[in-house]
N, CA, C and O atoms as a GROMACS GRO file, in nm:
protein
  460
    1UNK      N    1  -6.711  12.236  -3.529
    1UNK     CA    2  -6.778  12.125  -3.595
    1UNK      C    3  -6.846  12.041  -3.487
    1UNK      O    4  -6.785  12.008  -3.385
    2UNK      N    5  -6.972  12.006  -3.510
    2UNK     CA    6  -7.047  11.928  -3.412
    2UNK      C    7  -7.032  11.780  -3.442
    2UNK      O    8  -7.002  11.742  -3.555
    3UNK      N    9  -7.054  11.696  -3.342
    3UNK     CA   10  -7.039  11.552  -3.365
    3UNK      C   11  -7.151  11.496  -3.453
    3UNK      O   12  -7.137  11.383  -3.502
    4UNK      N   13  -7.261  11.569  -3.477
    4UNK     CA   14  -7.372  11.519  -3.557
    4UNK      C   15  -7.352  11.539  -3.707
    4UNK      O   16  -7.431  11.488  -3.786
    5UNK      N   17  -7.249  11.611  -3.746
    5UNK     CA   18  -7.225  11.635  -3.887
    5UNK      C   19  -7.106  11.551  -3.929
    5UNK      O   20  -6.996  11.564  -3.875
    6UNK      N   21  -7.130  11.466  -4.025
    6UNK     CA   22  -7.022  11.382  -4.078
    6UNK      C   23  -6.988  11.438  -4.215
    6UNK      O   24  -7.074  11.448  -4.302
    7UNK      N   25  -6.865  11.474  -4.234
    7UNK     CA   26  -6.823  11.532  -4.361
    7UNK      C   27  -6.689  11.473  -4.399
    7UNK      O   28  -6.610  11.434  -4.314
    8UNK      N   29  -6.666  11.468  -4.527
    8UNK     CA   30  -6.539  11.421  -4.577
    8UNK      C   31  -6.470  11.537  -4.648
    8UNK      O   32  -6.535  11.620  -4.711
    9UNK      N   33  -6.342  11.542  -4.637
    9UNK     CA   34  -6.266  11.645  -4.709
    9UNK      C   35  -6.198  11.579  -4.827
    9UNK      O   36  -6.136  11.474  -4.814
   10UNK      N   37  -6.211  11.643  -4.944
   10UNK     CA   38  -6.144  11.588  -5.061
   10UNK      C   39  -6.004  11.648  -5.072
   10UNK      O   40  -5.956  11.712  -4.979
   11UNK      N   41  -5.940  11.628  -5.183
   11UNK     CA   42  -5.803  11.673  -5.200
   11UNK      C   43  -5.792  11.825  -5.196
   11UNK      O   44  -5.685  11.878  -5.164
   12UNK      N   45  -5.900  11.896  -5.228
   12UNK     CA   46  -5.894  12.042  -5.228
   12UNK      C   47  -5.918  12.099  -5.090
   12UNK      O   48  -5.900  12.219  -5.069
   13UNK      N   49  -5.958  12.017  -4.996
   13UNK     CA   50  -5.983  12.064  -4.861
   13UNK      C   51  -6.127  12.106  -4.838
   13UNK      O   52  -6.163  12.148  -4.728
   14UNK      N   53  -6.211  12.095  -4.940
   14UNK     CA   54  -6.352  12.129  -4.925
   14UNK      C   55  -6.428  12.010  -4.869
   14UNK      O   56  -6.396  11.896  -4.901
   15UNK      N   57  -6.527  12.035  -4.785
   15UNK     CA   58  -6.603  11.922  -4.730
   15UNK      C   59  -6.684  11.852  -4.839
   15UNK      O   60  -6.733  11.915  -4.932
   16UNK      N   61  -6.695  11.718  -4.825
   16UNK     CA   62  -6.771  11.638  -4.920
   16UNK      C   63  -6.917  11.631  -4.882
   16UNK      O   64  -6.964  11.713  -4.802
   17UNK      N   65  -6.990  11.536  -4.936
   17UNK     CA   66  -7.134  11.524  -4.905
   17UNK      C   67  -7.155  11.485  -4.760
   17UNK      O   68  -7.077  11.411  -4.702
   18UNK      N   69  -7.261  11.537  -4.703
   18UNK     CA   70  -7.295  11.504  -4.564
   18UNK      C   71  -7.383  11.380  -4.564
   18UNK      O   72  -7.489  11.378  -4.627
   19UNK      N   73  -7.340  11.278  -4.493
   19UNK     CA   74  -7.411  11.150  -4.492
   19UNK      C   75  -7.521  11.145  -4.387
   19UNK      O   76  -7.622  11.078  -4.410
   20UNK      N   77  -7.507  11.212  -4.276
   20UNK     CA   78  -7.603  11.201  -4.168
   20UNK      C   79  -7.740  11.258  -4.204
   20UNK      O   80  -7.840  11.192  -4.176
   21UNK      N   81  -7.750  11.376  -4.266
   21UNK     CA   82  -7.884  11.421  -4.305
   21UNK      C   83  -7.950  11.326  -4.403
   21UNK      O   84  -8.072  11.311  -4.401
   22UNK      N   85  -7.874  11.261  -4.488
   22UNK     CA   86  -7.929  11.163  -4.580
   22UNK      C   87  -7.986  11.043  -4.504
   22UNK      O   88  -8.091  10.991  -4.541
   23UNK      N   89  -7.918  11.000  -4.398
   23UNK     CA   90  -7.968  10.888  -4.316
   23UNK      C   91  -8.097  10.928  -4.246
   23UNK      O   92  -8.188  10.847  -4.235
   24UNK      N   93  -8.105  11.052  -4.198
   24UNK     CA   94  -8.227  11.097  -4.130
   24UNK      C   95  -8.343  11.102  -4.229
   24UNK      O   96  -8.456  11.066  -4.193
   25UNK      N   97  -8.318  11.145  -4.350
   25UNK     CA   98  -8.424  11.148  -4.451
   25UNK      C   99  -8.470  11.007  -4.485
   25UNK      O  100  -8.590  10.982  -4.498
   26UNK      N  101  -8.378  10.916  -4.499
   26UNK     CA  102  -8.412  10.776  -4.530
   26UNK      C  103  -8.491  10.713  -4.415
   26UNK      O  104  -8.591  10.645  -4.438
   27UNK      N  105  -8.446  10.737  -4.293
   27UNK     CA  106  -8.515  10.682  -4.176
   27UNK      C  107  -8.655  10.741  -4.164
   27UNK      O  108  -8.751  10.670  -4.136
   28UNK      N  109  -8.666  10.871  -4.184
   28UNK     CA  110  -8.797  10.936  -4.179
   28UNK      C  111  -8.891  10.882  -4.285
   28UNK      O  112  -9.008  10.857  -4.257
   29UNK      N  113  -8.841  10.865  -4.407
   29UNK     CA  114  -8.924  10.812  -4.515
   29UNK      C  115  -8.968  10.669  -4.483
   29UNK      O  116  -9.082  10.632  -4.510
   30UNK      N  117  -8.879  10.589  -4.427
   30UNK     CA  118  -8.913  10.452  -4.389
   30UNK      C  119  -9.021  10.450  -4.282
   30UNK      O  120  -9.113  10.369  -4.288
   31UNK      N  121  -9.010  10.538  -4.185
   31UNK     CA  122  -9.113  10.545  -4.079
   31UNK      C  123  -9.247  10.588  -4.135
   31UNK      O  124  -9.351  10.537  -4.092
   32UNK      N  125  -9.248  10.681  -4.230
   32UNK     CA  126  -9.374  10.724  -4.291
   32UNK      C  127  -9.437  10.608  -4.368
   32UNK      O  128  -9.558  10.586  -4.359
   33UNK      N  129  -9.357  10.534  -4.444
   33UNK     CA  130  -9.409  10.419  -4.520
   33UNK      C  131  -9.464  10.312  -4.425
   33UNK      O  132  -9.570  10.256  -4.451
   34UNK      N  133  -9.392  10.283  -4.317
   34UNK     CA  134  -9.440  10.183  -4.220
   34UNK      C  135  -9.569  10.229  -4.152
   34UNK      O  136  -9.658  10.147  -4.128
   35UNK      N  137  -9.579  10.358  -4.122
   35UNK     CA  138  -9.702  10.410  -4.060
   35UNK      C  139  -9.819  10.398  -4.157
   35UNK      O  140  -9.929  10.361  -4.116
   36UNK      N  141  -9.796  10.430  -4.284
   36UNK     CA  142  -9.903  10.416  -4.383
   36UNK      C  143  -9.944  10.270  -4.400
   36UNK      O  144 -10.063  10.240  -4.411
   37UNK      N  145  -9.849  10.180  -4.402
   37UNK     CA  146  -9.879  10.037  -4.412
   37UNK      C  147  -9.960   9.989  -4.292
   37UNK      O  148 -10.056   9.914  -4.307
   38UNK      N  149  -9.920  10.033  -4.173
   38UNK     CA  150  -9.996   9.996  -4.053
   38UNK      C  151 -10.138  10.050  -4.057
   38UNK      O  152 -10.231   9.981  -4.015
   39UNK      N  153 -10.155  10.172  -4.107
   39UNK     CA  154 -10.289  10.230  -4.116
   39UNK      C  155 -10.376  10.152  -4.215
   39UNK      O  156 -10.494  10.131  -4.190
   40UNK      N  157 -10.318  10.110  -4.326
   40UNK     CA  158 -10.394  10.032  -4.425
   40UNK      C  159 -10.435   9.897  -4.366
   40UNK      O  160 -10.548   9.854  -4.385
   41UNK      N  161 -10.344   9.831  -4.296
   41UNK     CA  162 -10.376   9.702  -4.234
   41UNK      C  163 -10.486   9.720  -4.130
   41UNK      O  164 -10.578   9.638  -4.122
   42UNK      N  165 -10.478   9.825  -4.051
   42UNK     CA  166 -10.579   9.851  -3.948
   42UNK      C  167 -10.715   9.875  -4.012
   42UNK      O  168 -10.816   9.823  -3.965
   43UNK      N  169 -10.719   9.953  -4.120
   43UNK     CA  170 -10.845   9.980  -4.187
   43UNK      C  171 -10.903   9.853  -4.249
   43UNK      O  172 -11.024   9.832  -4.245
   44UNK      N  173 -10.818   9.770  -4.308
   44UNK     CA  174 -10.868   9.645  -4.368
   44UNK      C  175 -10.924   9.552  -4.262
   44UNK      O  176 -11.030   9.493  -4.281
   45UNK      N  177 -10.854   9.538  -4.151
   45UNK     CA  178 -10.905   9.450  -4.043
   45UNK      C  179 -11.034   9.505  -3.986
   45UNK      O  180 -11.126   9.428  -3.956
   46UNK      N  181 -11.041   9.634  -3.970
   46UNK     CA  182 -11.162   9.696  -3.917
   46UNK      C  183 -11.279   9.671  -4.011
   46UNK      O  184 -11.390   9.642  -3.965
   47UNK      N  185 -11.257   9.680  -4.140
   47UNK     CA  186 -11.362   9.654  -4.237
   47UNK      C  187 -11.403   9.508  -4.240
   47UNK      O  188 -11.522   9.477  -4.250
   48UNK      N  189 -11.306   9.418  -4.231
   48UNK     CA  190 -11.335   9.275  -4.232
   48UNK      C  191 -11.410   9.235  -4.106
   48UNK      O  192 -11.506   9.159  -4.113
   49UNK      N  193 -11.367   9.286  -3.991
   49UNK     CA  194 -11.434   9.251  -3.867
   49UNK      C  195 -11.576   9.307  -3.864
   49UNK      O  196 -11.668   9.242  -3.814
   50UNK      N  197 -11.596   9.426  -3.916
   50UNK     CA  198 -11.730   9.484  -3.920
   50UNK      C  199 -11.820   9.400  -4.012
   50UNK      O  200 -11.939   9.383  -3.984
   51UNK      N  201 -11.763   9.348  -4.120
   51UNK     CA  202 -11.841   9.265  -4.211
   51UNK      C  203 -11.877   9.132  -4.146
   51UNK      O  204 -11.988   9.082  -4.166
   52UNK      N  205 -11.787   9.075  -4.069
   52UNK     CA  206 -11.815   8.948  -4.002
   52UNK      C  207 -11.924   8.963  -3.897
   52UNK      O  208 -12.005   8.872  -3.878
   53UNK      N  209 -11.928   9.074  -3.830
   53UNK     CA  210 -12.025   9.093  -3.723
   53UNK      C  211 -12.166   9.119  -3.776
   53UNK      O  212 -12.262   9.112  -3.700
   54UNK      N  213 -12.177   9.150  -3.905
   54UNK     CA  214 -12.309   9.179  -3.958
   54UNK      C  215 -12.399   9.056  -3.954
   54UNK      O  216 -12.520   9.070  -3.940
   55UNK      N  217 -12.342   8.935  -3.965
   55UNK     CA  218 -12.419   8.812  -3.951
   55UNK      C  219 -12.510   8.782  -4.068
   55UNK      O  220 -12.597   8.696  -4.056
   56UNK      N  221 -12.493   8.848  -4.180
   56UNK     CA  222 -12.580   8.824  -4.294
   56UNK      C  223 -12.558   8.684  -4.351
   56UNK      O  224 -12.655   8.611  -4.375
   57UNK      N  225 -12.432   8.646  -4.372
   57UNK     CA  226 -12.403   8.515  -4.428
   57UNK      C  227 -12.264   8.472  -4.384
   57UNK      O  228 -12.169   8.550  -4.394
   58UNK      N  229 -12.252   8.349  -4.335
   58UNK     CA  230 -12.122   8.297  -4.294
   58UNK      C  231 -12.120   8.147  -4.316
   58UNK      O  232 -12.218   8.078  -4.288
   59UNK      N  233 -12.008   8.097  -4.366
   59UNK     CA  234 -11.989   7.952  -4.381
   59UNK      C  235 -11.918   7.903  -4.256
   59UNK      O  236 -11.803   7.942  -4.231
   60UNK      N  237 -11.984   7.819  -4.177
   60UNK     CA  238 -11.924   7.768  -4.053
   60UNK      C  239 -11.824   7.657  -4.083
   60UNK      O  240 -11.712   7.658  -4.032
   61UNK      N  241 -11.864   7.561  -4.166
   61UNK     CA  242 -11.776   7.450  -4.200
   61UNK      C  243 -11.823   7.389  -4.331
   61UNK      O  244 -11.939   7.404  -4.371
   62UNK      N  245 -11.732   7.319  -4.397
   62UNK     CA  246 -11.766   7.250  -4.521
   62UNK      C  247 -11.696   7.115  -4.522
   62UNK      O  248 -11.583   7.103  -4.475
   63UNK      N  249 -11.763   7.015  -4.576
   63UNK     CA  250 -11.710   6.879  -4.582
   63UNK      C  251 -11.711   6.833  -4.728
   63UNK      O  252 -11.817   6.813  -4.785
   64UNK      N  253 -11.593   6.817  -4.788
   64UNK     CA  254 -11.591   6.770  -4.927
   64UNK      C  255 -11.630   6.623  -4.935
   64UNK      O  256 -11.588   6.542  -4.853
   65UNK      N  257 -11.712   6.590  -5.034
   65UNK     CA  258 -11.758   6.453  -5.053
   65UNK      C  259 -11.698   6.389  -5.177
   65UNK      O  260 -11.725   6.272  -5.205
   66UNK      N  261 -11.619   6.463  -5.252
   66UNK     CA  262 -11.558   6.411  -5.374
   66UNK      C  263 -11.639   6.450  -5.495
   66UNK      O  264 -11.756   6.488  -5.485
   67UNK      N  265 -11.575   6.441  -5.613
   67UNK     CA  266 -11.642   6.473  -5.740
   67UNK      C  267 -11.711   6.610  -5.736
   67UNK      O  268 -11.823   6.625  -5.784
   68UNK      N  269 -11.643   6.709  -5.677
   68UNK     CA  270 -11.693   6.847  -5.669
   68UNK      C  271 -11.826   6.856  -5.597
   68UNK      O  272 -11.909   6.941  -5.630
   69UNK      N  273 -11.846   6.772  -5.500
   69UNK     CA  274 -11.968   6.775  -5.418
   69UNK      C  275 -11.927   6.794  -5.273
   69UNK      O  276 -11.822   6.745  -5.230
   70UNK      N  277 -12.009   6.866  -5.198
   70UNK     CA  278 -11.976   6.888  -5.057
   70UNK      C  279 -12.102   6.922  -4.979
   70UNK      O  280 -12.205   6.959  -5.035
   71UNK      N  281 -12.090   6.910  -4.848
   71UNK     CA  282 -12.191   6.955  -4.753
   71UNK      C  283 -12.134   7.075  -4.679
   71UNK      O  284 -12.014   7.078  -4.649
   72UNK      N  285 -12.218   7.173  -4.649
   72UNK     CA  286 -12.171   7.292  -4.579
   72UNK      C  287 -12.276   7.336  -4.479
   72UNK      O  288 -12.396   7.325  -4.504
   73UNK      N  289 -12.229   7.386  -4.367
   73UNK     CA  290 -12.318   7.449  -4.269
   73UNK      C  291 -12.297   7.599  -4.283
   73UNK      O  292 -12.186   7.650  -4.267
   74UNK      N  293 -12.406   7.668  -4.314
   74UNK     CA  294 -12.400   7.813  -4.331
   74UNK      C  295 -12.496   7.878  -4.232
   74UNK      O  296 -12.597   7.820  -4.193
   75UNK      N  297 -12.462   7.999  -4.193
   75UNK     CA  298 -12.549   8.078  -4.108
   75UNK      C  299 -12.601   8.194  -4.192
   75UNK      O  300 -12.523   8.272  -4.247
   76UNK      N  301 -12.733   8.204  -4.199
   76UNK     CA  302 -12.797   8.310  -4.276
   76UNK      C  303 -12.896   8.380  -4.185
   76UNK      O  304 -12.997   8.322  -4.145
   77UNK      N  305 -12.867   8.504  -4.152
   77UNK     CA  306 -12.954   8.586  -4.067
   77UNK      C  307 -12.996   8.511  -3.940
   77UNK      O  308 -13.113   8.512  -3.902
   78UNK      N  309 -12.899   8.447  -3.876
   78UNK     CA  310 -12.924   8.380  -3.749
   78UNK      C  311 -12.973   8.236  -3.762
   78UNK      O  312 -12.984   8.167  -3.661
   79UNK      N  313 -13.003   8.189  -3.882
   79UNK     CA  314 -13.047   8.052  -3.902
   79UNK      C  315 -12.930   7.968  -3.950
   79UNK      O  316 -12.853   8.014  -4.035
   80UNK      N  317 -12.916   7.845  -3.897
   80UNK     CA  318 -12.810   7.753  -3.940
   80UNK      C  319 -12.870   7.651  -4.035
   80UNK      O  320 -12.967   7.582  -4.002
   81UNK      N  321 -12.812   7.643  -4.155
   81UNK     CA  322 -12.864   7.555  -4.258
   81UNK      C  323 -12.756   7.458  -4.302
   81UNK      O  324 -12.640   7.495  -4.318
   82UNK      N  325 -12.796   7.332  -4.322
   82UNK     CA  326 -12.708   7.232  -4.382
   82UNK      C  327 -12.746   7.225  -4.528
   82UNK      O  328 -12.859   7.191  -4.562
   83UNK      N  329 -12.649   7.257  -4.616
   83UNK     CA  330 -12.679   7.258  -4.758
   83UNK      C  331 -12.587   7.161  -4.831
   83UNK      O  332 -12.474   7.136  -4.789
   84UNK      N  333 -12.637   7.108  -4.941
   84UNK     CA  334 -12.559   7.022  -5.027
   84UNK      C  335 -12.519   7.100  -5.151
   84UNK      O  336 -12.601   7.170  -5.211
   85UNK      N  337 -12.393   7.088  -5.189
   85UNK     CA  338 -12.341   7.161  -5.304
   85UNK      C  339 -12.293   7.063  -5.409
   85UNK      O  340 -12.220   6.969  -5.378
   86UNK      N  341 -12.334   7.085  -5.532
   86UNK     CA  342 -12.291   7.003  -5.646
   86UNK      C  343 -12.272   7.099  -5.763
   86UNK      O  344 -12.317   7.214  -5.757
   87UNK      N  345 -12.207   7.055  -5.868
   87UNK     CA  346 -12.190   7.144  -5.983
   87UNK      C  347 -12.325   7.193  -6.036
   87UNK      O  348 -12.408   7.113  -6.080
   88UNK      N  349 -12.346   7.322  -6.031
   88UNK     CA  350 -12.470   7.381  -6.082
   88UNK      C  351 -12.590   7.364  -5.993
   88UNK      O  352 -12.702   7.389  -6.037
   89UNK      N  353 -12.572   7.321  -5.867
   89UNK     CA  354 -12.687   7.297  -5.781
   89UNK      C  355 -12.652   7.321  -5.635
   89UNK      O  356 -12.545   7.283  -5.587
   90UNK      N  357 -12.745   7.386  -5.564
   90UNK     CA  358 -12.737   7.403  -5.419
   90UNK      C  359 -12.869   7.355  -5.362
   90UNK      O  360 -12.976   7.402  -5.403
   91UNK      N  361 -12.864   7.262  -5.266
   91UNK     CA  362 -12.986   7.204  -5.210
   91UNK      C  363 -12.987   7.220  -5.060
   91UNK      O  364 -12.886   7.200  -4.993
   92UNK      N  365 -13.102   7.256  -5.007
   92UNK     CA  366 -13.119   7.263  -4.862
   92UNK      C  367 -13.143   7.122  -4.811
   92UNK      O  368 -13.238   7.057  -4.854
   93UNK      N  369 -13.058   7.074  -4.721
   93UNK     CA  370 -13.075   6.942  -4.662
   93UNK      C  371 -13.166   6.952  -4.541
   93UNK      O  372 -13.267   6.881  -4.532
   94UNK      N  373 -13.132   7.041  -4.448
   94UNK     CA  374 -13.215   7.061  -4.329
   94UNK      C  375 -13.175   7.190  -4.260
   94UNK      O  376 -13.067   7.243  -4.284
   95UNK      N  377 -13.262   7.240  -4.177
   95UNK     CA  378 -13.229   7.353  -4.091
   95UNK      C  379 -13.186   7.297  -3.956
   95UNK      O  380 -13.260   7.219  -3.896
   96UNK      N  381 -13.071   7.336  -3.911
   96UNK     CA  382 -13.017   7.283  -3.786
   96UNK      C  383 -13.064   7.368  -3.668
   96UNK      O  384 -13.071   7.490  -3.676
   97UNK      N  385 -13.096   7.298  -3.560
   97UNK     CA  386 -13.132   7.367  -3.437
   97UNK      C  387 -13.005   7.405  -3.362
   97UNK      O  388 -12.910   7.327  -3.360
   98UNK      N  389 -13.001   7.522  -3.302
   98UNK     CA  390 -12.882   7.556  -3.226
   98UNK      C  391 -12.866   7.462  -3.108
   98UNK      O  392 -12.964   7.427  -3.043
   99UNK      N  393 -12.743   7.421  -3.079
   99UNK     CA  394 -12.723   7.328  -2.966
   99UNK      C  395 -12.752   7.399  -2.834
   99UNK      O  396 -12.732   7.520  -2.820
  100UNK      N  397 -12.798   7.319  -2.738
  100UNK     CA  398 -12.825   7.376  -2.606
  100UNK      C  399 -12.692   7.399  -2.534
  100UNK      O  400 -12.588   7.349  -2.577
  101UNK      N  401 -12.696   7.474  -2.427
  101UNK     CA  402 -12.576   7.503  -2.351
  101UNK      C  403 -12.514   7.375  -2.295
  101UNK      O  404 -12.392   7.360  -2.295
  102UNK      N  405 -12.598   7.282  -2.249
  102UNK     CA  406 -12.548   7.156  -2.193
  102UNK      C  407 -12.477   7.073  -2.300
  102UNK      O  408 -12.373   7.013  -2.272
  103UNK      N  409 -12.532   7.069  -2.420
  103UNK     CA  410 -12.468   6.995  -2.528
  103UNK      C  411 -12.333   7.057  -2.565
  103UNK      O  412 -12.235   6.986  -2.588
  104UNK      N  413 -12.330   7.188  -2.572
  104UNK     CA  414 -12.205   7.256  -2.605
  104UNK      C  415 -12.100   7.234  -2.498
  104UNK      O  416 -11.983   7.214  -2.529
  105UNK      N  417 -12.141   7.238  -2.372
  105UNK     CA  418 -12.048   7.218  -2.262
  105UNK      C  419 -11.995   7.075  -2.260
  105UNK      O  420 -11.876   7.054  -2.241
  106UNK      N  421 -12.084   6.977  -2.281
  106UNK     CA  422 -12.037   6.839  -2.279
  106UNK      C  423 -11.946   6.810  -2.400
  106UNK      O  424 -11.850   6.734  -2.388
  107UNK      N  425 -11.975   6.869  -2.513
  107UNK     CA  426 -11.889   6.851  -2.630
  107UNK      C  427 -11.752   6.916  -2.607
  107UNK      O  428 -11.650   6.860  -2.647
  108UNK      N  429 -11.750   7.031  -2.542
  108UNK     CA  430 -11.624   7.101  -2.517
  108UNK      C  431 -11.538   7.028  -2.414
  108UNK      O  432 -11.415   7.028  -2.425
  109UNK      N  433 -11.600   6.966  -2.317
  109UNK     CA  434 -11.524   6.896  -2.212
  109UNK      C  435 -11.497   6.750  -2.248
  109UNK      O  436 -11.418   6.685  -2.181
  110UNK      N  437 -11.561   6.698  -2.354
  110UNK     CA  438 -11.536   6.562  -2.397
  110UNK      C  439 -11.619   6.458  -2.323
  110UNK      O  440 -11.589   6.339  -2.334
  111UNK      N  441 -11.720   6.498  -2.250
  111UNK     CA  442 -11.802   6.402  -2.176
  111UNK      C  443 -11.888   6.318  -2.268
  111UNK      O  444 -11.925   6.207  -2.232
  112UNK      N  445 -11.921   6.368  -2.384
  112UNK     CA  446 -12.008   6.292  -2.476
  112UNK      C  447 -11.937   6.167  -2.525
  112UNK      O  448 -12.002   6.066  -2.553
  113UNK      N  449 -11.803   6.172  -2.536
  113UNK     CA  450 -11.728   6.055  -2.582
  113UNK      C  451 -11.716   5.949  -2.474
  113UNK      O  452 -11.708   5.830  -2.505
  114UNK      N  453 -11.715   5.990  -2.348
  114UNK     CA  454 -11.698   5.894  -2.238
  114UNK      C  455 -11.824   5.817  -2.206
  114UNK      O  456 -11.817   5.703  -2.160
  115UNK      N  457 -11.941   5.878  -2.230
  115UNK     CA  458 -12.066   5.811  -2.191
  115UNK      C  459 -12.122   5.728  -2.301
  115UNK      O  460 -12.227   5.665  -2.283
   0.00000   0.00000   0.00000
């Protein structure tokens, strides 16, 4: 008898059910399910990231103004637009110019608040 086989003897002296092969089957099935779950998550992230990189349409930020009204900055095919949203209406407020590198750097370092 090998140490990898676990068996029980009943009153008749015959071996009972083997528990170890059942554990291996359960562990194997669990690993297969986890691998499938990981593959699905990977495929979903890959699809979402590919969609984000297309740059067709993205909402950068939104500011609620109350009464179901808000302002939003959206990027559409490389253009940044400030739009106003109300029930049943979308209005273009203005097209925003991309900030220069110096403006972005000063905003990131906080120099604009000090001066």
